[in-house]
Structures are given as C-alpha cells and as structure tokens.
Backbone as CSV, one residue per row, in Angstrom:
resi,resn,N_x,N_y,N_z,CA_x,CA_y,CA_z,C_x,C_y,C_z
1,MET,108.869,87.079,131.351,108.123,85.844,131.485,108.070,85.648,133.089
2,ASN,107.491,85.412,133.664,107.864,85.189,135.103,107.457,83.223,134.824
3,ILE,108.671,82.530,136.335,108.743,81.180,135.923,108.511,80.274,137.167
4,LEU,107.616,79.729,137.634,107.404,79.075,138.229,107.601,77.486,138.625
5,LEU,108.357,77.038,139.525,108.438,75.716,140.033,107.218,74.908,141.115
6,THR,106.829,73.810,140.515,105.945,73.613,141.445,106.190,71.805,140.959
7,GLY,105.573,71.605,142.199,105.629,69.818,142.727,105.419,69.084,143.676
8,LYS,105.528,67.901,144.181,104.942,67.642,145.580,106.261,68.261,146.543
9,PRO,106.050,68.028,147.689,107.123,68.751,148.559,108.259,67.716,148.634
10,ARG,108.995,68.601,148.689,110.705,67.331,148.416,110.969,67.018,147.558
11,SER,110.371,67.643,146.244,110.659,67.203,144.970,111.780,67.675,144.238
12,GLY,112.154,68.838,144.957,113.797,69.373,144.892,113.545,71.269,144.172
13,LYS,112.103,71.719,144.264,111.860,72.952,143.925,112.745,73.714,144.545
14,THR,113.315,73.919,145.343,114.319,74.681,146.642,115.773,74.796,145.694
15,THR,115.583,73.478,145.787,116.924,73.243,145.660,117.680,73.504,144.329
16,ILE,116.688,73.633,143.132,116.626,74.522,141.855,117.648,75.058,141.997
17,ILE,116.327,76.566,143.316,115.889,77.757,143.484,117.521,78.224,143.969
18,LYS,118.128,77.523,144.777,119.383,77.746,145.642,120.546,77.481,144.517
19,LYS,120.435,76.529,143.399,121.656,76.461,142.882,121.369,77.350,141.643
20,LEU,120.015,78.357,141.145,120.305,79.344,140.065,120.756,80.487,140.894
21,THR,120.641,80.610,142.009,120.928,81.733,142.642,122.430,81.628,142.565
22,ARG,122.847,80.870,142.272,124.654,80.958,142.842,125.328,81.850,141.433
23,ASP,124.584,81.467,140.324,125.196,81.786,139.156,124.460,83.128,138.599
24,LEU,123.586,83.638,139.075,122.620,84.886,139.426,122.928,86.038,139.302
25,LYS,123.604,87.198,138.658,124.515,88.075,139.064,123.444,89.264,140.020
26,ASN,121.891,89.481,139.175,121.599,90.886,139.689,119.950,89.660,140.049
27,ALA,120.155,89.399,141.698,118.703,88.876,141.893,118.566,89.020,143.572
28,GLY,117.305,89.081,143.092,117.055,89.352,144.874,115.934,88.494,145.588
29,GLY,115.091,88.431,146.510,114.133,88.009,146.933,114.475,87.330,148.527
30,PHE,114.178,86.084,147.865,114.196,84.887,149.707,113.753,83.513,149.113
31,TYR,114.232,83.047,149.824,114.203,81.113,149.363,114.254,80.497,151.021
32,THR,113.555,79.563,151.004,113.182,79.112,152.716,114.124,77.705,152.883
33,GLU,114.320,77.425,154.576,115.313,75.979,154.609,114.599,75.788,155.995
34,GLU,114.800,74.209,156.166,114.195,73.495,156.823,115.208,74.248,158.155
35,ILE,114.387,73.973,159.438,115.353,74.184,160.943,114.786,72.923,161.056
36,ARG,116.374,72.435,161.563,116.065,70.868,161.558,116.808,70.554,163.045
37,ASP,116.319,69.980,164.106,116.938,69.174,165.356,116.528,68.125,165.800
38,ARG,117.409,66.769,164.715,116.750,65.094,164.545,115.734,65.352,164.264
39,TYR,114.754,66.112,164.026,113.906,66.332,162.858,113.083,67.797,162.414
40,ARG,112.252,67.752,161.601,112.064,69.040,161.118,110.650,69.813,162.057
41,LYS,111.712,71.015,162.513,111.119,71.715,163.794,110.053,72.975,162.915
42,GLY,110.465,73.278,162.171,110.190,74.913,161.011,111.158,75.012,160.163
43,PHE,110.250,76.404,159.367,111.528,76.448,158.041,111.277,78.071,158.664
44,LYS,113.020,78.571,158.193,113.127,79.864,157.961,113.292,80.559,156.387
45,ILE,113.469,81.822,156.502,113.714,82.509,155.425,114.716,83.042,155.453
46,VAL,115.193,83.148,154.363,116.767,83.449,154.043,117.025,84.893,152.566
47,THR,116.929,85.548,152.968,117.362,86.431,151.699,118.259,86.430,151.385
48,LEU,118.400,86.665,149.962,119.589,86.674,149.272,120.770,87.669,149.476
49,SER,120.352,88.907,150.333,120.998,89.809,150.955,121.422,89.126,152.621
50,GLY,121.079,87.902,152.685,121.965,87.413,153.903,120.730,87.543,154.690
51,LYS,119.244,88.616,154.941,118.671,88.482,156.443,118.444,87.354,156.448
52,GLU,117.898,87.036,157.967,116.912,85.803,158.236,116.392,85.925,159.081
53,GLY,115.306,85.085,159.527,113.729,85.152,159.722,113.075,83.496,160.240
54,VAL,112.185,83.204,160.604,111.803,82.090,161.285,109.953,82.368,160.376
55,LEU,109.735,81.258,159.385,108.451,81.398,158.857,107.444,80.778,159.663
56,ALA,108.169,79.622,160.257,107.051,79.065,160.959,107.993,78.076,161.388
57,HIS,107.223,77.556,163.210,107.655,76.889,164.151,107.168,75.682,164.210
58,VAL,107.584,74.514,165.316,106.524,74.070,166.116,105.972,74.712,167.564
59,SER,106.930,75.909,167.931,106.844,76.256,168.927,106.214,77.943,169.100
60,ILE,105.921,78.032,167.847,105.373,79.176,167.282,103.620,78.965,167.763
61,ARG,102.761,79.669,168.548,101.605,79.988,169.053,100.900,80.979,168.641
62,THR,100.254,80.301,167.289,99.404,81.559,166.277,98.221,81.181,165.664
63,GLY,97.600,82.201,165.747,95.878,81.496,165.022,96.162,80.830,163.654
64,TYR,97.541,81.563,162.965,97.815,80.801,161.830,98.896,79.650,161.637
65,ARG,98.685,78.399,161.295,98.769,77.455,161.444,98.552,76.459,159.905
66,VAL,99.545,75.460,159.780,99.373,74.695,158.940,100.402,73.169,159.452
67,GLY,99.475,72.206,160.012,99.937,71.395,160.135,100.324,71.211,161.646
68,LYS,101.373,71.501,161.931,101.809,71.287,163.563,102.780,72.908,163.409
69,TYR,102.538,73.601,162.710,103.658,74.872,162.349,102.913,76.149,162.702
70,GLY,102.648,76.571,163.780,102.373,77.916,163.480,103.557,78.868,162.814
71,VAL,102.818,79.957,162.089,103.441,80.468,161.168,103.268,82.247,161.653
72,ASN,104.760,82.140,161.287,105.113,83.659,161.559,104.975,84.798,160.672
73,ILE,103.492,85.347,160.982,103.943,86.558,159.622,104.118,87.840,159.803
74,GLU,105.065,88.025,161.427,105.720,89.282,161.205,107.250,89.074,160.383
75,ASP,108.124,88.060,160.974,109.176,87.901,160.264,108.959,87.741,158.590
76,LEU,107.864,86.794,158.274,107.200,86.889,156.735,106.716,88.876,156.352
77,GLU,106.719,89.357,156.844,105.975,90.546,155.931,107.380,91.615,156.348
78,LYS,108.266,91.140,157.572,109.282,92.255,157.852,110.816,91.826,156.837
79,ILE,110.691,90.624,156.955,111.845,89.912,155.859,111.821,89.792,154.124
80,ALA,110.272,88.648,154.463,110.603,88.322,153.057,109.248,89.523,151.703
81,VAL,108.538,89.907,152.878,107.926,90.551,151.641,108.840,92.466,152.016
82,LYS,109.621,92.586,152.167,110.201,93.718,152.047,111.395,93.202,150.974
83,SER,111.712,92.120,151.238,112.870,91.522,149.931,111.942,91.772,149.067
84,ILE,111.076,91.216,148.313,110.610,91.181,147.454,110.593,92.397,146.482
85,GLU,109.415,93.387,147.533,109.466,94.768,147.149,110.978,95.343,146.983
86,GLU,111.873,95.446,147.974,113.057,96.086,147.247,113.675,95.276,146.323
87,SER,113.625,94.210,146.069,113.814,93.347,144.984,113.659,94.049,143.400
88,ILE,111.970,94.106,143.549,111.154,94.723,142.051,112.005,95.456,141.597
89,LYS,112.368,96.495,142.567,112.965,97.984,142.033,114.726,98.409,141.956
90,THR,114.685,97.199,142.342,116.465,97.141,142.337,117.139,95.512,141.871
91,LYS,116.213,94.888,140.990,116.596,94.085,140.649,116.498,93.321,139.358
92,GLU,117.359,92.461,138.429,116.673,91.867,137.385,115.609,90.415,137.658
93,ILE,116.287,90.070,138.642,115.200,88.762,138.953,114.580,88.893,140.198
94,VAL,113.536,88.415,140.790,112.715,88.779,141.625,112.578,87.017,142.153
95,ILE,113.620,86.714,143.280,113.411,84.946,143.516,112.344,85.300,145.063
96,ILE,111.100,84.217,144.739,110.140,83.624,145.727,110.122,82.734,145.967
97,ASP,110.434,82.538,146.791,110.277,80.525,147.258,109.946,80.241,148.574
98,GLU,108.461,80.657,148.554,107.574,79.879,148.111,106.144,80.409,148.564
99,ILE,105.475,80.477,146.623,103.738,81.070,147.278,103.183,79.916,147.332
100,GLY,103.036,79.507,148.852,102.454,78.796,149.455,101.201,78.310,150.638
101,LYS,101.126,77.635,151.046,100.107,77.683,152.096,100.608,78.874,153.581
102,MET,101.715,78.707,153.552,102.118,79.430,155.546,102.359,81.110,154.624
103,GLU,102.846,81.055,153.541,102.728,82.498,153.228,101.411,83.053,152.785
104,LEU,100.679,82.965,152.163,99.521,82.943,151.899,98.878,83.324,153.007
105,PHE,99.106,83.160,153.830,98.257,84.169,155.241,98.346,85.532,154.993
106,SER,99.372,85.891,154.829,99.532,87.802,154.545,99.105,87.901,153.263
107,GLU,98.719,88.983,153.700,97.638,90.024,152.184,99.064,91.076,151.808
108,LYS,99.570,91.117,152.730,100.711,92.083,152.450,101.837,91.357,150.976
109,PHE,101.808,89.804,151.929,102.762,88.898,150.850,102.086,88.419,149.388
110,ARG,100.566,88.635,150.217,100.058,88.435,148.268,100.033,89.422,146.833
111,ASN,99.719,90.804,148.281,100.124,92.101,147.012,102.130,91.865,146.553
112,ALA,102.650,91.661,147.356,103.974,91.670,147.060,104.492,90.471,145.803
113,VAL,103.644,89.630,145.972,103.764,88.663,145.011,102.899,89.213,143.119
114,GLU,101.918,89.636,143.492,101.175,90.258,142.446,102.123,91.597,141.847
115,LYS,102.877,92.210,142.806,103.475,93.124,142.115,104.591,92.504,141.429
116,ALA,105.006,91.680,142.106,106.250,90.898,141.734,105.695,90.457,139.847
117,LEU,105.064,89.697,139.882,104.830,89.185,138.501,104.569,89.956,137.860
118,ASN,104.151,91.198,138.365,103.345,92.530,137.410,105.034,92.947,136.627
119,SER,105.939,92.915,136.990,106.988,93.197,136.927,107.658,92.550,136.063
120,GLY,107.496,91.235,135.773,108.040,90.111,134.743,109.726,89.709,135.433
121,LYS,109.628,89.325,137.079,110.613,89.396,136.580,110.867,88.101,137.962
122,VAL,110.118,87.156,138.084,109.657,86.461,139.421,110.274,84.938,138.548
123,LEU,111.672,84.392,139.272,111.954,83.144,139.279,111.318,82.543,141.016
124,GLY,110.666,81.496,140.908,110.256,80.853,142.192,109.617,79.948,142.513
125,THR,108.668,79.118,143.618,108.008,78.353,143.252,106.933,78.332,143.529
126,ILE,106.042,77.208,143.619,104.247,77.923,143.703,103.824,76.315,144.005
127,MET,103.053,76.230,145.365,102.580,75.302,145.569,101.594,74.427,144.686
128,GLU,101.753,72.857,144.590,101.113,72.378,143.680,99.484,72.416,143.596
129,LYS,98.684,72.379,144.902,97.592,71.863,144.975,96.621,73.459,144.845
130,ASN,96.037,73.789,143.934,95.617,74.929,144.146,94.583,75.379,145.283
131,ASN,94.658,77.192,145.041,93.705,77.798,145.731,93.321,78.667,145.303
132,TYR,92.181,79.677,145.708,91.780,80.509,144.588,93.084,81.565,143.933
133,PHE,94.251,81.850,144.961,95.090,82.624,144.000,96.233,81.928,143.472
134,THR,96.840,81.017,144.067,97.584,80.178,143.134,97.145,79.660,141.787
135,GLU,96.225,79.420,141.753,95.210,79.320,140.549,95.192,80.186,139.120
136,LYS,94.940,81.290,140.122,94.553,82.896,139.225,96.395,83.009,138.821
137,ILE,97.390,82.866,139.610,98.591,82.991,139.329,99.345,81.975,138.111
138,LYS,98.824,80.710,138.278,99.364,79.569,137.480,98.721,79.699,135.614
139,LYS,97.535,80.526,135.731,96.807,80.852,134.762,97.392,81.921,133.783
140,ARG,98.091,83.429,134.256,98.322,84.410,134.090,98.975,83.681,132.265
141,LYS,99.429,84.753,131.518,99.945,84.486,130.425,101.480,85.190,130.703
142,ASP,101.742,85.339,131.482,103.191,85.920,131.407,103.862,85.412,132.740
143,VAL,103.145,83.581,133.193,103.736,82.567,133.786,103.809,81.481,133.170
144,LYS,105.026,80.962,133.337,105.444,79.730,132.798,105.604,78.592,134.238
145,VAL,104.833,77.766,133.970,105.026,77.124,135.042,105.472,75.893,134.547
146,LEU,106.860,75.206,135.421,107.295,74.062,135.497,107.017,73.236,136.455
147,HIS,107.389,71.779,136.277,106.588,70.617,137.435,107.779,70.199,137.707
148,VAL,108.167,69.976,138.914,109.456,68.815,139.178,108.826,68.042,139.577
149,LYS,109.946,66.899,139.226,109.975,65.874,139.700,111.258,65.098,139.546
150,GLU,111.505,64.010,140.242,112.654,63.508,140.475,113.333,63.392,139.388
151,GLU,112.895,62.983,138.475,113.792,62.630,136.653,114.264,63.636,135.968
152,ASN,113.689,64.604,136.195,113.781,66.126,135.684,114.370,67.226,136.004
153,ARG,114.293,67.188,137.992,115.603,68.473,138.552,116.478,68.596,138.031
154,ASP,117.293,67.544,137.430,118.717,68.241,137.506,118.732,68.853,136.097
155,ARG,117.439,68.563,134.700,118.017,68.908,134.029,117.289,70.397,133.347
156,LEU,116.030,70.875,134.502,115.263,71.707,134.461,116.806,72.753,135.436
157,VAL,117.595,72.493,136.054,118.525,74.260,136.208,118.835,74.788,135.117
158,GLU,119.130,73.581,133.950,119.638,74.211,132.697,118.757,74.424,131.441
159,GLU,117.713,73.754,131.649,116.074,74.739,131.123,116.028,76.125,131.604
160,ILE,115.849,75.820,132.763,115.452,77.803,133.701,116.951,79.218,132.783
161,LYS,118.065,77.927,133.354,119.301,79.129,132.597,119.309,79.937,131.311
162,GLU,118.135,78.763,130.491,118.504,78.981,129.014,117.209,79.825,128.796
163,ILE,116.269,79.700,129.239,115.253,80.641,129.499,115.409,81.885,130.115
164,LEU,116.322,82.426,131.206,116.780,83.464,131.706,117.346,84.165,130.582
165,ASN,118.737,83.021,129.568,119.000,84.189,129.049,118.866,84.130,127.775
166,GLN,117.539,84.099,127.101,116.910,84.250,126.074,116.229,85.522,126.939
167,ARG,115.582,85.929,127.652,114.694,86.768,128.512,115.757,87.781,128.801
168,ASN,116.833,87.642,128.898,117.658,89.377,129.286,118.020,89.662,127.419
169,LEU,118.357,88.226,127.188,118.676,88.965,125.254,117.574,89.972,124.803
170,LYS,116.360,89.491,125.080,114.915,90.621,124.628,115.154,91.621,125.300
171,ARG,115.496,91.245,125.921,116.033,92.819,126.812,117.028,93.949,126.363
172,SER,117.968,93.610,125.928,119.086,94.160,125.882,118.993,94.549,124.451
173,THR,117.866,93.974,123.714,117.678,94.459,122.418,116.546,95.074,121.926
C-alpha cells in the first residue's frame, strides 16, 4: 500500500515525511526543503543518501516556471529521479516529496513515480489540486491518501508508523 500526504502548502506534509524518515531503517528517495535568504528563494532536493540539488529558484531562467521560480529539470532528473529508481530496487520504502507542479514538468519523473507506485513502496506527498496525473494517482486502489491539516499533523506521524508496521508484518508472513 502506497501512502500519500496531501494538503495546503505549508500544512506540514514535508515535516511529517522528515520525522518519519528518522525512524525508517530501509528507506530511500528524496524530500524537498526551502532555500531561504530572508525570504524564500527556491527549493532544493535532498536525497536520503545525502545528495543535494536545486529543484527551483528565482534566479533560474528556463521555460519551466511555477510562479516566480524557474524549475531545474536537470537536477530533478539526475538526483530525484535517480534516487527513486535506485530505491525501488534496493529499499523497502521509497520517499517521494513531492508529486507537484514543479516535478510534473519532467516525463522521467512521472515515469519513475508510476514505477515506484507499482512497487507498492511509496511514502510521499502529492499536491492537493488535481491535474490529469495526480488525479489518476489519487484514484489508484493501492494508494491511501491522507489529508494533512494543522489539527491532525502530529497524530498522522503515529498513524503512518502503524500503517507501515502493518505493511511490514504482512510482508514477513
């Protein structure tokens, strides 16, 4: 069973992912972090194995834009996509933070997400607004979507740990 967190921006989705990864023994993949200098200037990709790259930045000039940010498809594919593909083969859990507007510009990313979902190992975040790709993912029978809000985000960490423990118990029997 794949688990995807959704919710409004800044609701705590990535914070939940980061809390969970501290306790996960055999996880790979990536999460995103803000790049700040007095104000948010962009987002970086951080893999669980320690590689980093820039996902988007105000100073990047490409045809791929979300708001004021130019999206860095090269780092997305070289770092995030590679991390997903390697984790499908070698890890029990594949972290994907996030399946969102910026990431969906990349066909390689979309393909890697589908492969990861087919493995049944995904713990990730997905944008709240639907488009053709995210709507299809949310409707999959092997995906559990949890909506993150301020009032439930602390409880969700424990709920997800329990789901992951149940999944591991099923695999070991």
